[in-house]
One Martini backbone bead per residue (centre of mass of N, CA, C, O) as a GRO file, in nm:
protein
  227
    1UNK     BB    1   1.722  -1.131   5.935
    2UNK     BB    2   1.670  -0.952   5.657
    3UNK     BB    3   1.769  -0.688   5.497
    4UNK     BB    4   1.621  -0.397   5.380
    5UNK     BB    5   1.592  -0.259   5.041
    6UNK     BB    6   1.587   0.055   4.878
    7UNK     BB    7   1.558   0.113   4.533
    8UNK     BB    8   1.655   0.418   4.373
    9UNK     BB    9   1.573   0.405   4.011
   10UNK     BB   10   1.495   0.506   3.680
   11UNK     BB   11   1.654   0.275   3.556
   12UNK     BB   12   1.507  -0.018   3.528
   13UNK     BB   13   1.735  -0.215   3.452
   14UNK     BB   14   1.922  -0.134   3.681
   15UNK     BB   15   1.730  -0.185   3.912
   16UNK     BB   16   1.693  -0.488   3.860
   17UNK     BB   17   1.996  -0.565   3.876
   18UNK     BB   18   2.030  -0.479   4.159
   19UNK     BB   19   1.809  -0.649   4.292
   20UNK     BB   20   1.904  -0.919   4.211
   21UNK     BB   21   2.184  -0.915   4.346
   22UNK     BB   22   2.074  -0.852   4.639
   23UNK     BB   23   1.901  -1.105   4.665
   24UNK     BB   24   2.145  -1.306   4.621
   25UNK     BB   25   2.275  -1.168   4.891
   26UNK     BB   26   2.005  -1.165   5.108
   27UNK     BB   27   1.804  -0.944   5.030
   28UNK     BB   28   1.544  -0.722   5.070
   29UNK     BB   29   1.358  -0.583   4.784
   30UNK     BB   30   1.276  -0.242   4.665
   31UNK     BB   31   1.128  -0.047   4.401
   32UNK     BB   32   1.204   0.289   4.281
   33UNK     BB   33   1.157   0.522   3.995
   34UNK     BB   34   1.091   0.771   4.191
   35UNK     BB   35   1.072   1.004   4.438
   36UNK     BB   36   0.778   0.970   4.524
   37UNK     BB   37   0.788   0.662   4.558
   38UNK     BB   38   1.009   0.650   4.763
   39UNK     BB   39   0.858   0.803   4.996
   40UNK     BB   40   0.626   0.597   5.005
   41UNK     BB   41   0.797   0.338   5.052
   42UNK     BB   42   0.934   0.437   5.315
   43UNK     BB   43   0.666   0.478   5.484
   44UNK     BB   44   0.577   0.174   5.444
   45UNK     BB   45   0.856  -0.006   5.501
   46UNK     BB   46   1.116   0.068   5.655
   47UNK     BB   47   1.401   0.041   5.573
   48UNK     BB   48   1.743  -0.031   5.640
   49UNK     BB   49   1.816   0.080   5.328
   50UNK     BB   50   1.929   0.317   5.087
   51UNK     BB   51   1.934   0.336   4.726
   52UNK     BB   52   2.025   0.659   4.580
   53UNK     BB   53   1.939   0.842   4.322
   54UNK     BB   54   1.964   1.173   4.209
   55UNK     BB   55   1.833   1.143   3.912
   56UNK     BB   56   1.503   1.223   3.932
   57UNK     BB   57   1.180   1.210   3.900
   58UNK     BB   58   0.962   1.457   4.046
   59UNK     BB   59   1.191   1.377   4.277
   60UNK     BB   60   1.486   1.440   4.383
   61UNK     BB   61   1.746   1.306   4.569
   62UNK     BB   62   1.798   1.548   4.757
   63UNK     BB   63   1.509   1.565   4.859
   64UNK     BB   64   1.470   1.288   4.965
   65UNK     BB   65   1.695   1.298   5.169
   66UNK     BB   66   1.596   1.539   5.333
   67UNK     BB   67   1.319   1.429   5.413
   68UNK     BB   68   1.413   1.172   5.559
   69UNK     BB   69   1.611   1.328   5.762
   70UNK     BB   70   1.386   1.462   5.933
   71UNK     BB   71   1.286   1.139   6.059
   72UNK     BB   72   1.566   0.976   5.969
   73UNK     BB   73   1.862   0.737   6.004
   74UNK     BB   74   1.872   0.590   5.754
   75UNK     BB   75   2.070   0.442   5.544
   76UNK     BB   76   2.258   0.605   5.274
   77UNK     BB   77   2.320   0.544   4.924
   78UNK     BB   78   2.470   0.721   4.669
   79UNK     BB   79   2.382   0.771   4.324
   80UNK     BB   80   2.597   0.890   4.045
   81UNK     BB   81   2.726   1.060   3.755
   82UNK     BB   82   2.850   1.251   3.926
   83UNK     BB   83   3.150   1.438   3.966
   84UNK     BB   84   3.328   1.514   4.237
   85UNK     BB   85   3.359   1.674   4.538
   86UNK     BB   86   3.098   1.859   4.560
   87UNK     BB   87   2.889   1.634   4.525
   88UNK     BB   88   2.987   1.452   4.758
   89UNK     BB   89   2.958   1.663   4.978
   90UNK     BB   90   2.658   1.722   4.946
   91UNK     BB   91   2.561   1.441   5.013
   92UNK     BB   92   2.688   1.426   5.303
   93UNK     BB   93   2.539   1.684   5.411
   94UNK     BB   94   2.245   1.551   5.371
   95UNK     BB   95   2.319   1.236   5.502
   96UNK     BB   96   2.489   1.056   5.374
   97UNK     BB   97   2.695   0.758   5.417
   98UNK     BB   98   2.737   0.719   5.103
   99UNK     BB   99   2.926   0.683   4.773
  100UNK     BB  100   2.847   0.627   4.421
  101UNK     BB  101   2.979   0.611   4.104
  102UNK     BB  102   2.904   0.610   3.780
  103UNK     BB  103   3.024   0.334   3.728
  104UNK     BB  104   2.954   0.025   3.913
  105UNK     BB  105   3.002  -0.236   4.135
  106UNK     BB  106   2.802  -0.464   4.270
  107UNK     BB  107   3.005  -0.575   4.469
  108UNK     BB  108   3.065  -0.305   4.599
  109UNK     BB  109   2.783  -0.233   4.692
  110UNK     BB  110   2.761  -0.471   4.891
  111UNK     BB  111   2.999  -0.391   5.063
  112UNK     BB  112   2.881  -0.115   5.143
  113UNK     BB  113   2.628  -0.213   5.281
  114UNK     BB  114   2.763  -0.372   5.503
  115UNK     BB  115   2.923  -0.143   5.625
  116UNK     BB  116   2.689   0.046   5.691
  117UNK     BB  117   2.532  -0.157   5.869
  118UNK     BB  118   2.755  -0.189   6.077
  119UNK     BB  119   2.755   0.114   6.161
  120UNK     BB  120   2.459   0.131   6.243
  121UNK     BB  121   2.378  -0.145   6.408
  122UNK     BB  122   2.075  -0.113   6.506
  123UNK     BB  123   1.945  -0.256   6.253
  124UNK     BB  124   2.033  -0.547   6.397
  125UNK     BB  125   1.865  -0.503   6.628
  126UNK     BB  126   1.648  -0.731   6.819
  127UNK     BB  127   1.696  -0.583   7.103
  128UNK     BB  128   1.529  -0.356   7.323
  129UNK     BB  129   1.647  -0.148   7.587
  130UNK     BB  130   1.467   0.008   7.877
  131UNK     BB  131   1.513  -0.058   8.157
  132UNK     BB  132   1.243  -0.283   8.198
  133UNK     BB  133   1.237  -0.265   7.892
  134UNK     BB  134   1.151  -0.525   7.629
  135UNK     BB  135   1.224  -0.546   7.271
  136UNK     BB  136   1.132  -0.794   7.035
  137UNK     BB  137   1.147  -0.775   6.690
  138UNK     BB  138   1.128  -1.077   6.596
  139UNK     BB  139   0.896  -1.181   6.815
  140UNK     BB  140   0.693  -0.968   6.903
  141UNK     BB  141   0.793  -0.867   7.204
  142UNK     BB  142   0.695  -0.756   7.540
  143UNK     BB  143   0.871  -0.645   7.837
  144UNK     BB  144   0.817  -0.604   8.198
  145UNK     BB  145   1.047  -0.746   8.316
  146UNK     BB  146   0.872  -1.062   8.375
  147UNK     BB  147   0.642  -0.931   8.190
  148UNK     BB  148   0.419  -0.992   7.947
  149UNK     BB  149   0.305  -0.786   7.677
  150UNK     BB  150   0.008  -0.710   7.525
  151UNK     BB  151  -0.013  -0.627   7.174
  152UNK     BB  152  -0.094  -0.481   6.918
  153UNK     BB  153   0.018  -0.421   6.602
  154UNK     BB  154   0.012  -0.114   6.626
  155UNK     BB  155   0.152  -0.083   6.899
  156UNK     BB  156   0.416  -0.232   6.817
  157UNK     BB  157   0.492  -0.051   6.577
  158UNK     BB  158   0.515   0.208   6.736
  159UNK     BB  159   0.715   0.127   6.955
  160UNK     BB  160   0.945   0.026   6.769
  161UNK     BB  161   0.994   0.284   6.615
  162UNK     BB  162   1.063   0.472   6.851
  163UNK     BB  163   1.293   0.286   6.986
  164UNK     BB  164   1.474   0.319   6.719
  165UNK     BB  165   1.429   0.649   6.791
  166UNK     BB  166   1.571   0.782   7.031
  167UNK     BB  167   1.470   1.113   7.127
  168UNK     BB  168   1.286   1.149   6.894
  169UNK     BB  169   1.068   1.376   6.746
  170UNK     BB  170   0.716   1.308   6.670
  171UNK     BB  171   0.463   1.340   6.486
  172UNK     BB  172   0.158   1.210   6.412
  173UNK     BB  173   0.207   1.188   6.107
  174UNK     BB  174   0.469   1.028   6.123
  175UNK     BB  175   0.367   0.790   6.289
  176UNK     BB  176   0.148   0.706   6.083
  177UNK     BB  177   0.333   0.652   5.850
  178UNK     BB  178   0.503   0.424   5.992
  179UNK     BB  179   0.238   0.223   6.040
  180UNK     BB  180   0.052   0.206   5.775
  181UNK     BB  181   0.169  -0.036   5.615
  182UNK     BB  182   0.030  -0.253   5.853
  183UNK     BB  183  -0.231  -0.070   5.835
  184UNK     BB  184  -0.563   0.117   5.862
  185UNK     BB  185  -0.478   0.390   5.926
  186UNK     BB  186  -0.599   0.751   5.891
  187UNK     BB  187  -0.585   0.896   6.178
  188UNK     BB  188  -0.384   1.080   6.380
  189UNK     BB  189  -0.557   1.037   6.650
  190UNK     BB  190  -0.487   0.735   6.700
  191UNK     BB  191  -0.221   0.780   6.838
  192UNK     BB  192  -0.328   0.865   7.107
  193UNK     BB  193  -0.459   0.599   7.172
  194UNK     BB  194  -0.206   0.424   7.157
  195UNK     BB  195  -0.046   0.575   7.371
  196UNK     BB  196  -0.240   0.532   7.607
  197UNK     BB  197  -0.224   0.215   7.590
  198UNK     BB  198   0.084   0.185   7.629
  199UNK     BB  199   0.107   0.318   7.904
  200UNK     BB  200  -0.077   0.108   8.056
  201UNK     BB  201   0.134  -0.138   7.982
  202UNK     BB  202   0.447  -0.001   8.047
  203UNK     BB  203   0.387   0.190   8.274
  204UNK     BB  204   0.393   0.269   8.603
  205UNK     BB  205   0.301   0.580   8.529
  206UNK     BB  206   0.094   0.711   8.300
  207UNK     BB  207   0.109   1.018   8.407
  208UNK     BB  208   0.434   0.948   8.433
  209UNK     BB  209   0.624   0.889   8.180
  210UNK     BB  210   0.926   0.720   8.094
  211UNK     BB  211   0.908   0.653   7.775
  212UNK     BB  212   0.641   0.807   7.672
  213UNK     BB  213   0.667   1.130   7.558
  214UNK     BB  214   0.554   1.449   7.568
  215UNK     BB  215   0.559   1.713   7.313
  216UNK     BB  216   0.441   2.001   7.330
  217UNK     BB  217   0.307   2.086   7.005
  218UNK     BB  218   0.409   1.806   6.850
  219UNK     BB  219   0.436   1.514   7.030
  220UNK     BB  220   0.663   1.229   7.041
  221UNK     BB  221   0.879   1.028   7.258
  222UNK     BB  222   1.154   0.803   7.317
  223UNK     BB  223   1.302   0.719   7.612
  224UNK     BB  224   1.649   0.672   7.539
  225UNK     BB  225   1.930   0.492   7.445
  226UNK     BB  226   2.170   0.470   7.236
  227UNK     BB  227   2.353   0.195   7.105
   0.00000   0.00000   0.00000
C-alpha cells in the first residue's frame, strides 16, 4: 500500500513539480495551495505524511502545524525560504519531524520522506493488535480472537483511526472529522451510535469496555500500547 502525502505549497508550479516527483517515486499525493485547504484536506484524507510550506495564504504553516498537532502525530516535513537556527528550532518545537530550506533537491526530499516514515514506523503498520483484538488495515478486517467481526464502513474507519492513535483522547467533533472523508456523517452524535455498536461487536463486556473507553466530559480513546 503506497504512503499518501499531502503537499501544502502556495506556489502552484512548485507544488505540481513536487507532486509529480513524489508520484513517480511511488507515493499517492494530494496538493493544497493554502493553509485552510490544507486543514480541510488533512481532515478528509488523513495522509501518512505532510510536506508543509510555512509561508501560506489564509492560514500560515505555523498555525497549520499547531492545529494538526492538537489531535494527530502524522509526520510533518516543513519547507521554508527562511534560514537560520531560530526558524528551524521553532518549526521543530511546533512538532515538525524534519525541516528543509528552499531551494532544495527533490531527490533529498524523497530521501527525507522515506527516513521520516521509517521513524514513524506505525504508519506502515498494516495490522494493529490489542489484547484479543486484531485490526487488519489493508484487508479491512477485524478479528476478536478467532472470530471475524463484521463492521460497517463507518465503524471500521472510526475503529482504525482510534487504534492508530492509542491512548489519545478525541472529542466527538475530531472523530467525526476523521471519518467524514469516506462517509456522509454530519452530526457528531452519530459517533456515540458508532461507539455503542463497536462495543457490542468487539468488547467482552460493552458495559465495561476494554478497548474503547469513555473520557467523561471530553470524548473517547482507544486503550492500547503504541507500537
